[in-house]
Jmol script that loads the backbone (N, CA, C; Angstrom):
load data "model"
ATOM      1  N   MET A   1      -2.268   1.885   8.642  1.00  0.00           N
ATOM      2  CA  MET A   1      -2.024   2.189   7.909  1.00  0.00           C
ATOM      3  C   MET A   1      -1.778   3.971   7.849  1.00  0.00           C
ATOM      4  N   GLU A   2      -1.173   4.238   6.636  1.00  0.00           N
ATOM      5  CA  GLU A   2      -1.369   6.688   7.141  1.00  0.00           C
ATOM      6  C   GLU A   2      -2.047   6.820   6.080  1.00  0.00           C
ATOM      7  N   TYR A   3      -3.479   6.909   6.171  1.00  0.00           N
ATOM      8  CA  TYR A   3      -4.553   7.641   4.793  1.00  0.00           C
ATOM      9  C   TYR A   3      -4.209   9.007   4.890  1.00  0.00           C
ATOM     10  N   ASN A   4      -3.295   9.375   5.437  1.00  0.00           N
ATOM     11  CA  ASN A   4      -3.178  10.669   5.141  1.00  0.00           C
ATOM     12  C   ASN A   4      -2.082  10.861   3.926  1.00  0.00           C
ATOM     13  N   LYS A   5      -1.079  10.188   3.609  1.00  0.00           N
ATOM     14  CA  LYS A   5      -0.036   9.696   2.290  1.00  0.00           C
ATOM     15  C   LYS A   5      -0.752   9.373   1.225  1.00  0.00           C
ATOM     16  N   SER A   6      -1.670   8.543   0.919  1.00  0.00           N
ATOM     17  CA  SER A   6      -2.007   8.373   0.081  1.00  0.00           C
ATOM     18  C   SER A   6      -2.477   9.105  -1.035  1.00  0.00           C
ATOM     19  N   ARG A   7      -2.569   8.350  -2.036  1.00  0.00           N
ATOM     20  CA  ARG A   7      -3.381   9.305  -3.523  1.00  0.00           C
ATOM     21  C   ARG A   7      -4.345   9.451  -3.634  1.00  0.00           C
ATOM     22  N   VAL A   8      -5.402   9.532  -2.262  1.00  0.00           N
ATOM     23  CA  VAL A   8      -6.806   9.828  -2.891  1.00  0.00           C
ATOM     24  C   VAL A   8      -7.297  11.244  -3.171  1.00  0.00           C
ATOM     25  N   PRO A   9      -8.030  11.209  -3.323  1.00  0.00           N
ATOM     26  CA  PRO A   9      -8.849  12.532  -3.921  1.00  0.00           C
ATOM     27  C   PRO A   9      -9.556  13.074  -2.220  1.00  0.00           C
ATOM     28  N   GLU A  10      -9.117  14.726  -1.804  1.00  0.00           N
ATOM     29  CA  GLU A  10     -10.321  14.623  -0.785  1.00  0.00           C
ATOM     30  C   GLU A  10     -11.303  15.046  -1.303  1.00  0.00           C
ATOM     31  N   THR A  11     -11.780  15.272  -2.202  1.00  0.00           N
ATOM     32  CA  THR A  11     -13.179  15.544  -2.422  1.00  0.00           C
ATOM     33  C   THR A  11     -14.557  14.729  -3.131  1.00  0.00           C
ATOM     34  N   THR A  12     -14.620  14.338  -3.448  1.00  0.00           N
ATOM     35  CA  THR A  12     -15.929  13.446  -4.365  1.00  0.00           C
ATOM     36  C   THR A  12     -15.681  13.203  -5.192  1.00  0.00           C
ATOM     37  N   VAL A  13     -15.409  12.388  -6.096  1.00  0.00           N
ATOM     38  CA  VAL A  13     -14.819  12.230  -7.584  1.00  0.00           C
ATOM     39  C   VAL A  13     -16.084  11.107  -8.553  1.00  0.00           C
ATOM     40  N   THR A  14     -16.656  11.772  -9.251  1.00  0.00           N
ATOM     41  CA  THR A  14     -17.426  11.001  -9.875  1.00  0.00           C
ATOM     42  C   THR A  14     -16.817   9.552 -10.790  1.00  0.00           C
ATOM     43  N   ARG A  15     -16.884   8.570 -10.208  1.00  0.00           N
ATOM     44  CA  ARG A  15     -16.464   7.001 -11.135  1.00  0.00           C
ATOM     45  C   ARG A  15     -17.563   6.369 -12.104  1.00  0.00           C
ATOM     46  N   ASP A  16     -16.839   6.153 -12.985  1.00  0.00           N
ATOM     47  CA  ASP A  16     -17.764   5.076 -13.869  1.00  0.00           C
ATOM     48  C   ASP A  16     -17.850   3.909 -13.483  1.00  0.00           C
ATOM     49  N   MET A  17     -19.023   3.211 -13.395  1.00  0.00           N
ATOM     50  CA  MET A  17     -19.244   2.304 -12.296  1.00  0.00           C
ATOM     51  C   MET A  17     -19.293   1.000 -13.281  1.00  0.00           C
ATOM     52  N   GLN A  18     -19.477   1.135 -14.613  1.00  0.00           N
ATOM     53  CA  GLN A  18     -19.100   0.056 -15.465  1.00  0.00           C
ATOM     54  C   GLN A  18     -17.779  -0.522 -15.540  1.00  0.00           C
ATOM     55  N   ARG A  19     -17.146   0.414 -15.642  1.00  0.00           N
ATOM     56  CA  ARG A  19     -16.324   0.351 -15.226  1.00  0.00           C
ATOM     57  C   ARG A  19     -15.271  -0.303 -13.948  1.00  0.00           C
ATOM     58  N   LEU A  20     -15.557  -0.060 -13.186  1.00  0.00           N
ATOM     59  CA  LEU A  20     -15.298  -0.117 -11.751  1.00  0.00           C
ATOM     60  C   LEU A  20     -16.040  -2.277 -12.408  1.00  0.00           C
ATOM     61  N   ALA A  21     -17.381  -2.171 -12.224  1.00  0.00           N
ATOM     62  CA  ALA A  21     -17.461  -3.310 -12.180  1.00  0.00           C
ATOM     63  C   ALA A  21     -17.200  -4.721 -12.941  1.00  0.00           C
ATOM     64  N   GLU A  22     -15.832  -4.133 -13.693  1.00  0.00           N
ATOM     65  CA  GLU A  22     -15.476  -4.487 -15.451  1.00  0.00           C
ATOM     66  C   GLU A  22     -14.397  -6.213 -14.187  1.00  0.00           C
ATOM     67  N   GLU A  23     -14.064  -5.928 -13.155  1.00  0.00           N
ATOM     68  CA  GLU A  23     -13.354  -6.929 -12.806  1.00  0.00           C
ATOM     69  C   GLU A  23     -14.414  -7.756 -12.317  1.00  0.00           C
ATOM     70  N   THR A  24     -15.589  -7.228 -11.446  1.00  0.00           N
ATOM     71  CA  THR A  24     -15.870  -8.669 -10.513  1.00  0.00           C
ATOM     72  C   THR A  24     -17.545  -9.111 -11.343  1.00  0.00           C
ATOM     73  N   GLY A  25     -17.553  -8.368 -11.961  1.00  0.00           N
ATOM     74  CA  GLY A  25     -18.717  -8.920 -13.368  1.00  0.00           C
ATOM     75  C   GLY A  25     -19.718  -8.015 -12.462  1.00  0.00           C
ATOM     76  N   ASN A  26     -20.289  -7.597 -11.567  1.00  0.00           N
ATOM     77  CA  ASN A  26     -21.056  -6.731 -10.902  1.00  0.00           C
ATOM     78  C   ASN A  26     -21.010  -5.919 -10.255  1.00  0.00           C
ATOM     79  N   VAL A  27     -21.979  -4.465 -10.606  1.00  0.00           N
ATOM     80  CA  VAL A  27     -22.217  -3.568  -9.721  1.00  0.00           C
ATOM     81  C   VAL A  27     -21.983  -3.604  -8.515  1.00  0.00           C
ATOM     82  N   TYR A  28     -23.475  -4.402  -7.971  1.00  0.00           N
ATOM     83  CA  TYR A  28     -23.722  -4.187  -7.019  1.00  0.00           C
ATOM     84  C   TYR A  28     -22.469  -5.342  -5.876  1.00  0.00           C
ATOM     85  N   GLN A  29     -21.987  -6.226  -6.642  1.00  0.00           N
ATOM     86  CA  GLN A  29     -20.570  -6.493  -5.474  1.00  0.00           C
ATOM     87  C   GLN A  29     -19.086  -5.650  -5.781  1.00  0.00           C
ATOM     88  N   THR A  30     -19.144  -5.333  -6.860  1.00  0.00           N
ATOM     89  CA  THR A  30     -18.344  -4.083  -6.420  1.00  0.00           C
ATOM     90  C   THR A  30     -18.477  -3.340  -5.401  1.00  0.00           C
ATOM     91  N   VAL A  31     -19.686  -2.615  -5.160  1.00  0.00           N
ATOM     92  CA  VAL A  31     -20.110  -1.944  -4.099  1.00  0.00           C
ATOM     93  C   VAL A  31     -20.089  -2.611  -2.592  1.00  0.00           C
ATOM     94  N   ARG A  32     -20.359  -4.032  -2.767  1.00  0.00           N
ATOM     95  CA  ARG A  32     -20.373  -4.335  -1.220  1.00  0.00           C
ATOM     96  C   ARG A  32     -18.676  -4.594  -0.841  1.00  0.00           C
ATOM     97  N   ILE A  33     -18.185  -4.772  -1.981  1.00  0.00           N
ATOM     98  CA  ILE A  33     -16.833  -4.621  -1.774  1.00  0.00           C
ATOM     99  C   ILE A  33     -15.727  -3.468  -1.055  1.00  0.00           C
ATOM    100  N   ILE A  34     -16.178  -2.465  -2.136  1.00  0.00           N
ATOM    101  CA  ILE A  34     -15.627  -1.083  -1.217  1.00  0.00           C
ATOM    102  C   ILE A  34     -16.632  -1.030  -0.388  1.00  0.00           C
ATOM    103  N   GLY A  35     -17.789  -1.048  -0.249  1.00  0.00           N
ATOM    104  CA  GLY A  35     -18.281  -0.950   1.370  1.00  0.00           C
ATOM    105  C   GLY A  35     -17.449  -1.632   1.972  1.00  0.00           C
ATOM    106  N   LYS A  36     -17.366  -2.943   2.115  1.00  0.00           N
ATOM    107  CA  LYS A  36     -17.439  -3.353   3.513  1.00  0.00           C
ATOM    108  C   LYS A  36     -15.077  -3.301   3.675  1.00  0.00           C
ATOM    109  N   ARG A  37     -14.630  -2.516   3.280  1.00  0.00           N
ATOM    110  CA  ARG A  37     -13.085  -2.272   2.976  1.00  0.00           C
ATOM    111  C   ARG A  37     -13.388  -0.611   3.317  1.00  0.00           C
ATOM    112  N   ALA A  38     -14.749  -0.078   3.032  1.00  0.00           N
ATOM    113  CA  ALA A  38     -14.764   1.641   4.074  1.00  0.00           C
ATOM    114  C   ALA A  38     -14.939   1.391   5.569  1.00  0.00           C
ATOM    115  N   ASN A  39     -15.642  -0.015   5.447  1.00  0.00           N
ATOM    116  CA  ASN A  39     -15.970  -0.306   6.951  1.00  0.00           C
ATOM    117  C   ASN A  39     -14.655  -0.379   7.526  1.00  0.00           C
ATOM    118  N   GLU A  40     -14.303  -1.317   7.079  1.00  0.00           N
ATOM    119  CA  GLU A  40     -13.182  -1.505   7.878  1.00  0.00           C
ATOM    120  C   GLU A  40     -12.095  -0.359   8.398  1.00  0.00           C
ATOM    121  N   ILE A  41     -11.601   0.399   7.411  1.00  0.00           N
ATOM    122  CA  ILE A  41     -10.890   1.292   6.675  1.00  0.00           C
ATOM    123  C   ILE A  41     -11.473   3.013   8.305  1.00  0.00           C
ATOM    124  N   ALA A  42     -12.870   2.614   8.403  1.00  0.00           N
ATOM    125  CA  ALA A  42     -13.388   3.841   9.447  1.00  0.00           C
ATOM    126  C   ALA A  42     -13.309   3.239  10.508  1.00  0.00           C
ATOM    127  N   SER A  43     -13.695   1.564  11.178  1.00  0.00           N
ATOM    128  CA  SER A  43     -12.948   1.064  11.777  1.00  0.00           C
ATOM    129  C   SER A  43     -11.558   1.445  12.656  1.00  0.00           C
ATOM    130  N   ASP A  44     -10.425   1.100  12.159  1.00  0.00           N
ATOM    131  CA  ASP A  44      -9.291   1.388  12.207  1.00  0.00           C
ATOM    132  C   ASP A  44      -9.000   2.781  12.861  1.00  0.00           C
ATOM    133  N   ILE A  45      -9.758   3.831  11.749  1.00  0.00           N
ATOM    134  CA  ILE A  45      -9.620   5.374  12.599  1.00  0.00           C
ATOM    135  C   ILE A  45      -9.945   5.461  13.506  1.00  0.00           C
ATOM    136  N   LYS A  46     -11.188   5.003  13.747  1.00  0.00           N
ATOM    137  CA  LYS A  46     -12.138   5.358  15.180  1.00  0.00           C
ATOM    138  C   LYS A  46     -10.830   4.851  16.015  1.00  0.00           C
ATOM    139  N   HIS A  47     -10.750   3.445  16.167  1.00  0.00           N
ATOM    140  CA  HIS A  47      -9.495   2.995  16.918  1.00  0.00           C
ATOM    141  C   HIS A  47      -8.684   3.256  17.577  1.00  0.00           C
ATOM    142  N   ASP A  48      -7.597   4.661  16.126  1.00  0.00           N
ATOM    143  CA  ASP A  48      -6.568   5.300  16.553  1.00  0.00           C
ATOM    144  C   ASP A  48      -6.992   6.232  16.944  1.00  0.00           C
ATOM    145  N   LEU A  49      -8.263   7.244  16.643  1.00  0.00           N
ATOM    146  CA  LEU A  49      -8.513   8.106  17.146  1.00  0.00           C
ATOM    147  C   LEU A  49      -8.966   8.128  18.600  1.00  0.00           C
ATOM    148  N   SER A  50      -9.033   7.203  19.152  1.00  0.00           N
ATOM    149  CA  SER A  50     -10.110   6.557  20.694  1.00  0.00           C
ATOM    150  C   SER A  50      -8.709   6.844  21.480  1.00  0.00           C
ATOM    151  N   ASP A  51      -7.807   5.201  20.998  1.00  0.00           N
ATOM    152  CA  ASP A  51      -6.612   5.693  22.061  1.00  0.00           C
ATOM    153  C   ASP A  51      -5.648   6.938  21.940  1.00  0.00           C
ATOM    154  N   LYS A  52      -5.725   8.112  20.797  1.00  0.00           N
ATOM    155  CA  LYS A  52      -4.723   9.146  21.000  1.00  0.00           C
ATOM    156  C   LYS A  52      -5.003   9.826  22.180  1.00  0.00           C
ATOM    157  N   LEU A  53      -7.158   9.481  21.951  1.00  0.00           N
ATOM    158  CA  LEU A  53      -7.966  10.414  23.029  1.00  0.00           C
ATOM    159  C   LEU A  53      -7.710  10.339  24.283  1.00  0.00           C
ATOM    160  N   GLN A  54      -7.936   8.807  24.606  1.00  0.00           N
ATOM    161  CA  GLN A  54      -7.481   7.986  25.622  1.00  0.00           C
ATOM    162  C   GLN A  54      -6.482   8.755  26.550  1.00  0.00           C
ATOM    163  N   GLU A  55      -5.378   8.731  26.221  1.00  0.00           N
ATOM    164  CA  GLU A  55      -4.614   9.242  26.545  1.00  0.00           C
ATOM    165  C   GLU A  55      -4.377  10.739  28.050  1.00  0.00           C
ATOM    166  N   PHE A  56      -5.662  11.492  26.661  1.00  0.00           N
ATOM    167  CA  PHE A  56      -5.862  12.461  27.188  1.00  0.00           C
ATOM    168  C   PHE A  56      -7.066  12.963  28.631  1.00  0.00           C
ATOM    169  N   SER A  57      -7.675  11.876  28.351  1.00  0.00           N
ATOM    170  CA  SER A  57      -8.856  11.349  29.835  1.00  0.00           C
ATOM    171  C   SER A  57      -8.222  11.467  31.251  1.00  0.00           C
ATOM    172  N   SER A  58      -9.252  12.347  31.443  1.00  0.00           N
ATOM    173  CA  SER A  58      -8.882  12.982  33.455  1.00  0.00           C
ATOM    174  C   SER A  58      -9.953  12.716  33.795  1.00  0.00           C
ATOM    175  N   TYR A  59      -9.984  12.213  35.030  1.00  0.00           N
ATOM    176  CA  TYR A  59     -10.655  11.958  36.211  1.00  0.00           C
ATOM    177  C   TYR A  59     -11.507  13.407  37.300  1.00  0.00           C
ATOM    178  N   THR A  60     -10.251  14.627  36.512  1.00  0.00           N
ATOM    179  CA  THR A  60     -10.130  15.523  38.086  1.00  0.00           C
ATOM    180  C   THR A  60      -9.613  16.422  37.079  1.00  0.00           C
ATOM    181  N   ASP A  61     -10.084  17.672  37.393  1.00  0.00           N
ATOM    182  CA  ASP A  61     -10.693  18.736  36.942  1.00  0.00           C
ATOM    183  C   ASP A  61      -9.359  19.334  37.516  1.00  0.00           C
ATOM    184  N   SER A  62      -8.490  20.558  36.209  1.00  0.00           N
ATOM    185  CA  SER A  62      -7.389  20.723  36.643  1.00  0.00           C
ATOM    186  C   SER A  62      -7.225  22.141  36.016  1.00  0.00           C
ATOM    187  N   LEU A  63      -5.908  23.102  36.374  1.00  0.00           N
ATOM    188  CA  LEU A  63      -6.205  24.243  35.465  1.00  0.00           C
ATOM    189  C   LEU A  63      -5.634  23.807  34.020  1.00  0.00           C
ATOM    190  N   ASP A  64      -4.438  22.441  34.340  1.00  0.00           N
ATOM    191  CA  ASP A  64      -4.287  22.286  32.646  1.00  0.00           C
ATOM    192  C   ASP A  64      -4.567  21.261  32.083  1.00  0.00           C
ATOM    193  N   GLU A  65      -6.304  21.551  32.341  1.00  0.00           N
ATOM    194  CA  GLU A  65      -7.242  21.516  30.968  1.00  0.00           C
ATOM    195  C   GLU A  65      -7.722  21.507  30.221  1.00  0.00           C
ATOM    196  N   VAL A  66      -6.688  23.126  29.914  1.00  0.00           N
ATOM    197  CA  VAL A  66      -7.371  23.500  28.952  1.00  0.00           C
ATOM    198  C   VAL A  66      -5.853  23.277  27.481  1.00  0.00           C
ATOM    199  N   PHE A  67      -5.010  23.391  27.730  1.00  0.00           N
ATOM    200  CA  PHE A  67      -3.960  22.881  27.539  1.00  0.00           C
ATOM    201  C   PHE A  67      -4.082  21.362  27.323  1.00  0.00           C
ATOM    202  N   GLU A  68      -4.487  20.885  27.606  1.00  0.00           N
ATOM    203  CA  GLU A  68      -4.602  19.144  27.124  1.00  0.00           C
ATOM    204  C   GLU A  68      -5.980  19.365  26.204  1.00  0.00           C
ATOM    205  N   ASN A  69      -7.468  20.174  26.264  1.00  0.00           N
ATOM    206  CA  ASN A  69      -8.605  20.348  25.020  1.00  0.00           C
ATOM    207  C   ASN A  69      -7.459  20.775  23.905  1.00  0.00           C
ATOM    208  N   HIS A  70      -6.429  21.786  24.074  1.00  0.00           N
ATOM    209  CA  HIS A  70      -6.186  22.174  22.644  1.00  0.00           C
ATOM    210  C   HIS A  70      -5.475  20.917  22.569  1.00  0.00           C
ATOM    211  N   GLU A  71      -4.861  20.783  22.987  1.00  0.00           N
ATOM    212  CA  GLU A  71      -3.808  19.301  22.039  1.00  0.00           C
ATOM    213  C   GLU A  71      -5.016  18.004  20.829  1.00  0.00           C
ATOM    214  N   GLN A  72      -6.259  17.814  21.677  1.00  0.00           N
ATOM    215  CA  GLN A  72      -6.992  17.223  21.847  1.00  0.00           C
ATOM    216  C   GLN A  72      -7.835  17.143  20.528  1.00  0.00           C
ATOM    217  N   ILE A  73      -7.988  18.454  20.411  1.00  0.00           N
ATOM    218  CA  ILE A  73      -8.532  19.702  19.649  1.00  0.00           C
ATOM    219  C   ILE A  73      -7.748  19.844  18.527  1.00  0.00           C
ATOM    220  N   GLU A  74      -6.337  19.326  18.261  1.00  0.00           N
ATOM    221  CA  GLU A  74      -5.473  19.339  17.350  1.00  0.00           C
ATOM    222  C   GLU A  74      -5.690  18.210  16.516  1.00  0.00           C
ATOM    223  N   ILE A  75      -5.416  16.982  17.661  1.00  0.00           N
ATOM    224  CA  ILE A  75      -5.167  15.715  16.906  1.00  0.00           C
ATOM    225  C   ILE A  75      -6.941  15.920  16.017  1.00  0.00           C
ATOM    226  N   SER A  76      -8.072  15.964  17.343  1.00  0.00           N
ATOM    227  CA  SER A  76      -9.153  16.022  16.305  1.00  0.00           C
ATOM    228  C   SER A  76      -9.251  16.631  14.628  1.00  0.00           C
ATOM    229  N   ARG A  77      -8.429  17.309  14.710  1.00  0.00           N
ATOM    230  CA  ARG A  77      -8.623  18.525  13.172  1.00  0.00           C
ATOM    231  C   ARG A  77      -7.637  17.641  12.476  1.00  0.00           C
ATOM    232  N   PHE A  78      -6.806  17.050  13.177  1.00  0.00           N
ATOM    233  CA  PHE A  78      -5.570  15.937  11.998  1.00  0.00           C
ATOM    234  C   PHE A  78      -6.926  15.013  11.316  1.00  0.00           C
ATOM    235  N   TYR A  79      -7.233  14.333  12.371  1.00  0.00           N
ATOM    236  CA  TYR A  79      -8.472  12.761  11.725  1.00  0.00           C
ATOM    237  C   TYR A  79      -9.810  13.353  11.046  1.00  0.00           C
ATOM    238  N   GLU A  80     -10.194  14.616  11.092  1.00  0.00           N
ATOM    239  CA  GLU A  80     -10.793  15.244  10.035  1.00  0.00           C
ATOM    240  C   GLU A  80     -10.869  15.674   8.683  1.00  0.00           C
ATOM    241  N   LYS A  81      -9.696  16.361   8.690  1.00  0.00           N
ATOM    242  CA  LYS A  81      -8.668  16.600   7.669  1.00  0.00           C
ATOM    243  C   LYS A  81      -8.859  15.076   6.646  1.00  0.00           C
ATOM    244  N   LEU A  82      -8.362  13.950   7.075  1.00  0.00           N
ATOM    245  CA  LEU A  82      -8.619  12.811   6.657  1.00  0.00           C
ATOM    246  C   LEU A  82      -9.458  12.767   5.455  1.00  0.00           C
ATOM    247  N   PRO A  83      -9.084  11.678   4.215  1.00  0.00           N
ATOM    248  CA  PRO A  83     -10.050  11.417   3.446  1.00  0.00           C
ATOM    249  C   PRO A  83     -11.048  10.641   3.592  1.00  0.00           C
ATOM    250  N   LYS A  84     -12.141  10.445   3.718  1.00  0.00           N
ATOM    251  CA  LYS A  84     -12.613   9.640   3.769  1.00  0.00           C
ATOM    252  C   LYS A  84     -12.831   8.280   3.367  1.00  0.00           C
ATOM    253  N   PRO A  85     -13.485   7.695   4.204  1.00  0.00           N
ATOM    254  CA  PRO A  85     -12.885   6.162   4.287  1.00  0.00           C
ATOM    255  C   PRO A  85     -13.527   5.256   3.006  1.00  0.00           C
ATOM    256  N   ALA A  86     -14.599   5.978   2.082  1.00  0.00           N
ATOM    257  CA  ALA A  86     -14.754   5.543   1.092  1.00  0.00           C
ATOM    258  C   ALA A  86     -14.407   5.813   0.030  1.00  0.00           C
ATOM    259  N   LEU A  87     -13.801   6.700   0.035  1.00  0.00           N
ATOM    260  CA  LEU A  87     -13.008   7.680  -0.943  1.00  0.00           C
ATOM    261  C   LEU A  87     -11.850   6.735  -0.927  1.00  0.00           C
ATOM    262  N   VAL A  88     -10.923   6.276   0.056  1.00  0.00           N
ATOM    263  CA  VAL A  88      -9.935   5.540   0.537  1.00  0.00           C
ATOM    264  C   VAL A  88      -9.908   4.071  -0.072  1.00  0.00           C
ATOM    265  N   ALA A  89     -11.239   3.399   0.205  1.00  0.00           N
ATOM    266  CA  ALA A  89     -11.290   2.275  -0.633  1.00  0.00           C
ATOM    267  C   ALA A  89     -11.766   2.328  -1.607  1.00  0.00           C
ATOM    268  N   SER A  90     -12.434   3.444  -2.509  1.00  0.00           N
ATOM    269  CA  SER A  90     -12.808   3.062  -3.686  1.00  0.00           C
ATOM    270  C   SER A  90     -11.091   3.203  -4.796  1.00  0.00           C
ATOM    271  N   GLN A  91     -10.752   4.146  -4.142  1.00  0.00           N
ATOM    272  CA  GLN A  91      -9.336   4.084  -4.595  1.00  0.00           C
ATOM    273  C   GLN A  91      -8.167   2.937  -4.929  1.00  0.00           C
ATOM    274  N   GLU A  92      -8.463   1.981  -3.491  1.00  0.00           N
ATOM    275  CA  GLU A  92      -7.602   1.167  -3.408  1.00  0.00           C
ATOM    276  C   GLU A  92      -8.067  -0.305  -4.597  1.00  0.00           C
ATOM    277  N   PHE A  93      -9.722   0.234  -4.227  1.00  0.00           N
ATOM    278  CA  PHE A  93      -9.914  -0.550  -5.303  1.00  0.00           C
ATOM    279  C   PHE A  93      -9.426  -0.805  -6.750  1.00  0.00           C
ATOM    280  N   ILE A  94      -9.263   0.282  -7.239  1.00  0.00           N
ATOM    281  CA  ILE A  94      -9.094   1.091  -8.626  1.00  0.00           C
ATOM    282  C   ILE A  94      -7.662  -0.059  -8.553  1.00  0.00           C
ATOM    283  N   ASP A  95      -6.881   0.563  -7.370  1.00  0.00           N
ATOM    284  CA  ASP A  95      -5.617   0.203  -7.956  1.00  0.00           C
ATOM    285  C   ASP A  95      -4.856  -1.195  -7.689  1.00  0.00           C
ATOM    286  N   GLY A  96      -5.893  -1.793  -7.688  1.00  0.00           N
ATOM    287  CA  GLY A  96      -5.500  -3.512  -6.931  1.00  0.00           C
ATOM    288  C   GLY A  96      -5.960  -3.555  -5.716  1.00  0.00           C
ATOM    289  N   GLU A  97      -5.679  -3.128  -4.829  1.00  0.00           N
ATOM    290  CA  GLU A  97      -4.608  -3.025  -3.629  1.00  0.00           C
ATOM    291  C   GLU A  97      -5.756  -4.124  -2.514  1.00  0.00           C
ATOM    292  N   ILE A  98      -7.276  -4.458  -3.410  1.00  0.00           N
ATOM    293  CA  ILE A  98      -8.120  -4.790  -2.171  1.00  0.00           C
ATOM    294  C   ILE A  98      -7.874  -6.391  -2.774  1.00  0.00           C
ATOM    295  N   TYR A  99      -7.740  -7.684  -1.728  1.00  0.00           N
ATOM    296  CA  TYR A  99      -8.051  -8.645  -2.286  1.00  0.00           C
ATOM    297  C   TYR A  99      -9.337  -9.267  -1.401  1.00  0.00           C
ATOM    298  N   TYR A 100     -10.263  -9.830  -2.163  1.00  0.00           N
ATOM    299  CA  TYR A 100     -11.642 -10.338  -1.876  1.00  0.00           C
ATOM    300  C   TYR A 100     -11.952 -11.554  -3.198  1.00  0.00           C
ATOM    301  N   ARG A 101     -12.754 -12.430  -2.515  1.00  0.00           N
ATOM    302  CA  ARG A 101     -13.096 -13.741  -3.140  1.00  0.00           C
ATOM    303  C   ARG A 101     -14.620 -13.810  -3.174  1.00  0.00           C
ATOM    304  N   ASP A 102     -14.866 -14.811  -4.038  1.00  0.00           N
ATOM    305  CA  ASP A 102     -16.431 -14.861  -4.209  1.00  0.00           C
ATOM    306  C   ASP A 102     -16.792 -16.508  -3.907  1.00  0.00           C
ATOM    307  N   PRO A 103     -16.966 -16.997  -2.673  1.00  0.00           N
ATOM    308  CA  PRO A 103     -17.118 -18.145  -2.437  1.00  0.00           C
ATOM    309  C   PRO A 103     -18.554 -18.854  -3.425  1.00  0.00           C
ATOM    310  N   LEU A 104     -18.810 -18.695  -4.157  1.00  0.00           N
ATOM    311  CA  LEU A 104     -20.012 -18.827  -4.561  1.00  0.00           C
ATOM    312  C   LEU A 104     -19.111 -19.405  -6.210  1.00  0.00           C
ATOM    313  N   LYS A 105     -18.454 -18.448  -7.066  1.00  0.00           N
ATOM    314  CA  LYS A 105     -17.208 -19.117  -8.166  1.00  0.00           C
ATOM    315  C   LYS A 105     -16.319 -20.430  -7.271  1.00  0.00           C
ATOM    316  N   ASP A 106     -15.945 -20.124  -6.207  1.00  0.00           N
ATOM    317  CA  ASP A 106     -15.391 -21.190  -5.370  1.00  0.00           C
ATOM    318  C   ASP A 106     -15.571 -22.387  -5.248  1.00  0.00           C
ATOM    319  N   LYS A 107     -16.782 -22.421  -5.460  1.00  0.00           N
ATOM    320  CA  LYS A 107     -17.756 -23.813  -4.772  1.00  0.00           C
ATOM    321  C   LYS A 107     -17.578 -24.016  -6.741  1.00  0.00           C
ATOM    322  N   ILE A 108     -17.964 -23.704  -7.230  1.00  0.00           N
ATOM    323  CA  ILE A 108     -18.516 -24.121  -8.938  1.00  0.00           C
ATOM    324  C   ILE A 108     -16.860 -24.658  -9.514  1.00  0.00           C
ATOM    325  N   GLU A 109     -15.820 -23.794  -9.223  1.00  0.00           N
ATOM    326  CA  GLU A 109     -14.542 -24.064  -9.332  1.00  0.00           C
ATOM    327  C   GLU A 109     -13.999 -25.992  -9.677  1.00  0.00           C
ATOM    328  N   GLU A 110     -14.836 -26.144  -7.920  1.00  0.00           N
ATOM    329  CA  GLU A 110     -14.383 -27.455  -7.365  1.00  0.00           C
ATOM    330  C   GLU A 110     -15.155 -28.061  -7.962  1.00  0.00           C
ATOM    331  N   LEU A 111     -16.515 -28.077  -8.476  1.00  0.00           N
ATOM    332  CA  LEU A 111     -17.299 -29.185  -8.679  1.00  0.00           C
ATOM    333  C   LEU A 111     -16.101 -29.489 -10.234  1.00  0.00           C
TER     334      LEU A 111
END
end "model"
wireframe off; spacefill off
backbone 0.3
color backbone group
């Protein structure tokens, strides 16, 4: 997923937690859902970054190292400018893009 093209604010935004909790009925459950999704996003970004930087790894020193470092720096800067995973997850929750389920409610419905 391309997180840089999403409509996520670049700075921290104050959210009304009562309004966020209306869907789940519980503030803590809402925070847990957003937190888990933020961890998934952070893991994806970390994996993508390590894959891209792995291409530049060399086990020998050479004169081209300066140019390789410049490319690594550009890649790192790109990832630093991405919105924070918690902001992306919060916006996804607000937009209704996160699928979640409550096993306790599923159990009650089965009875």
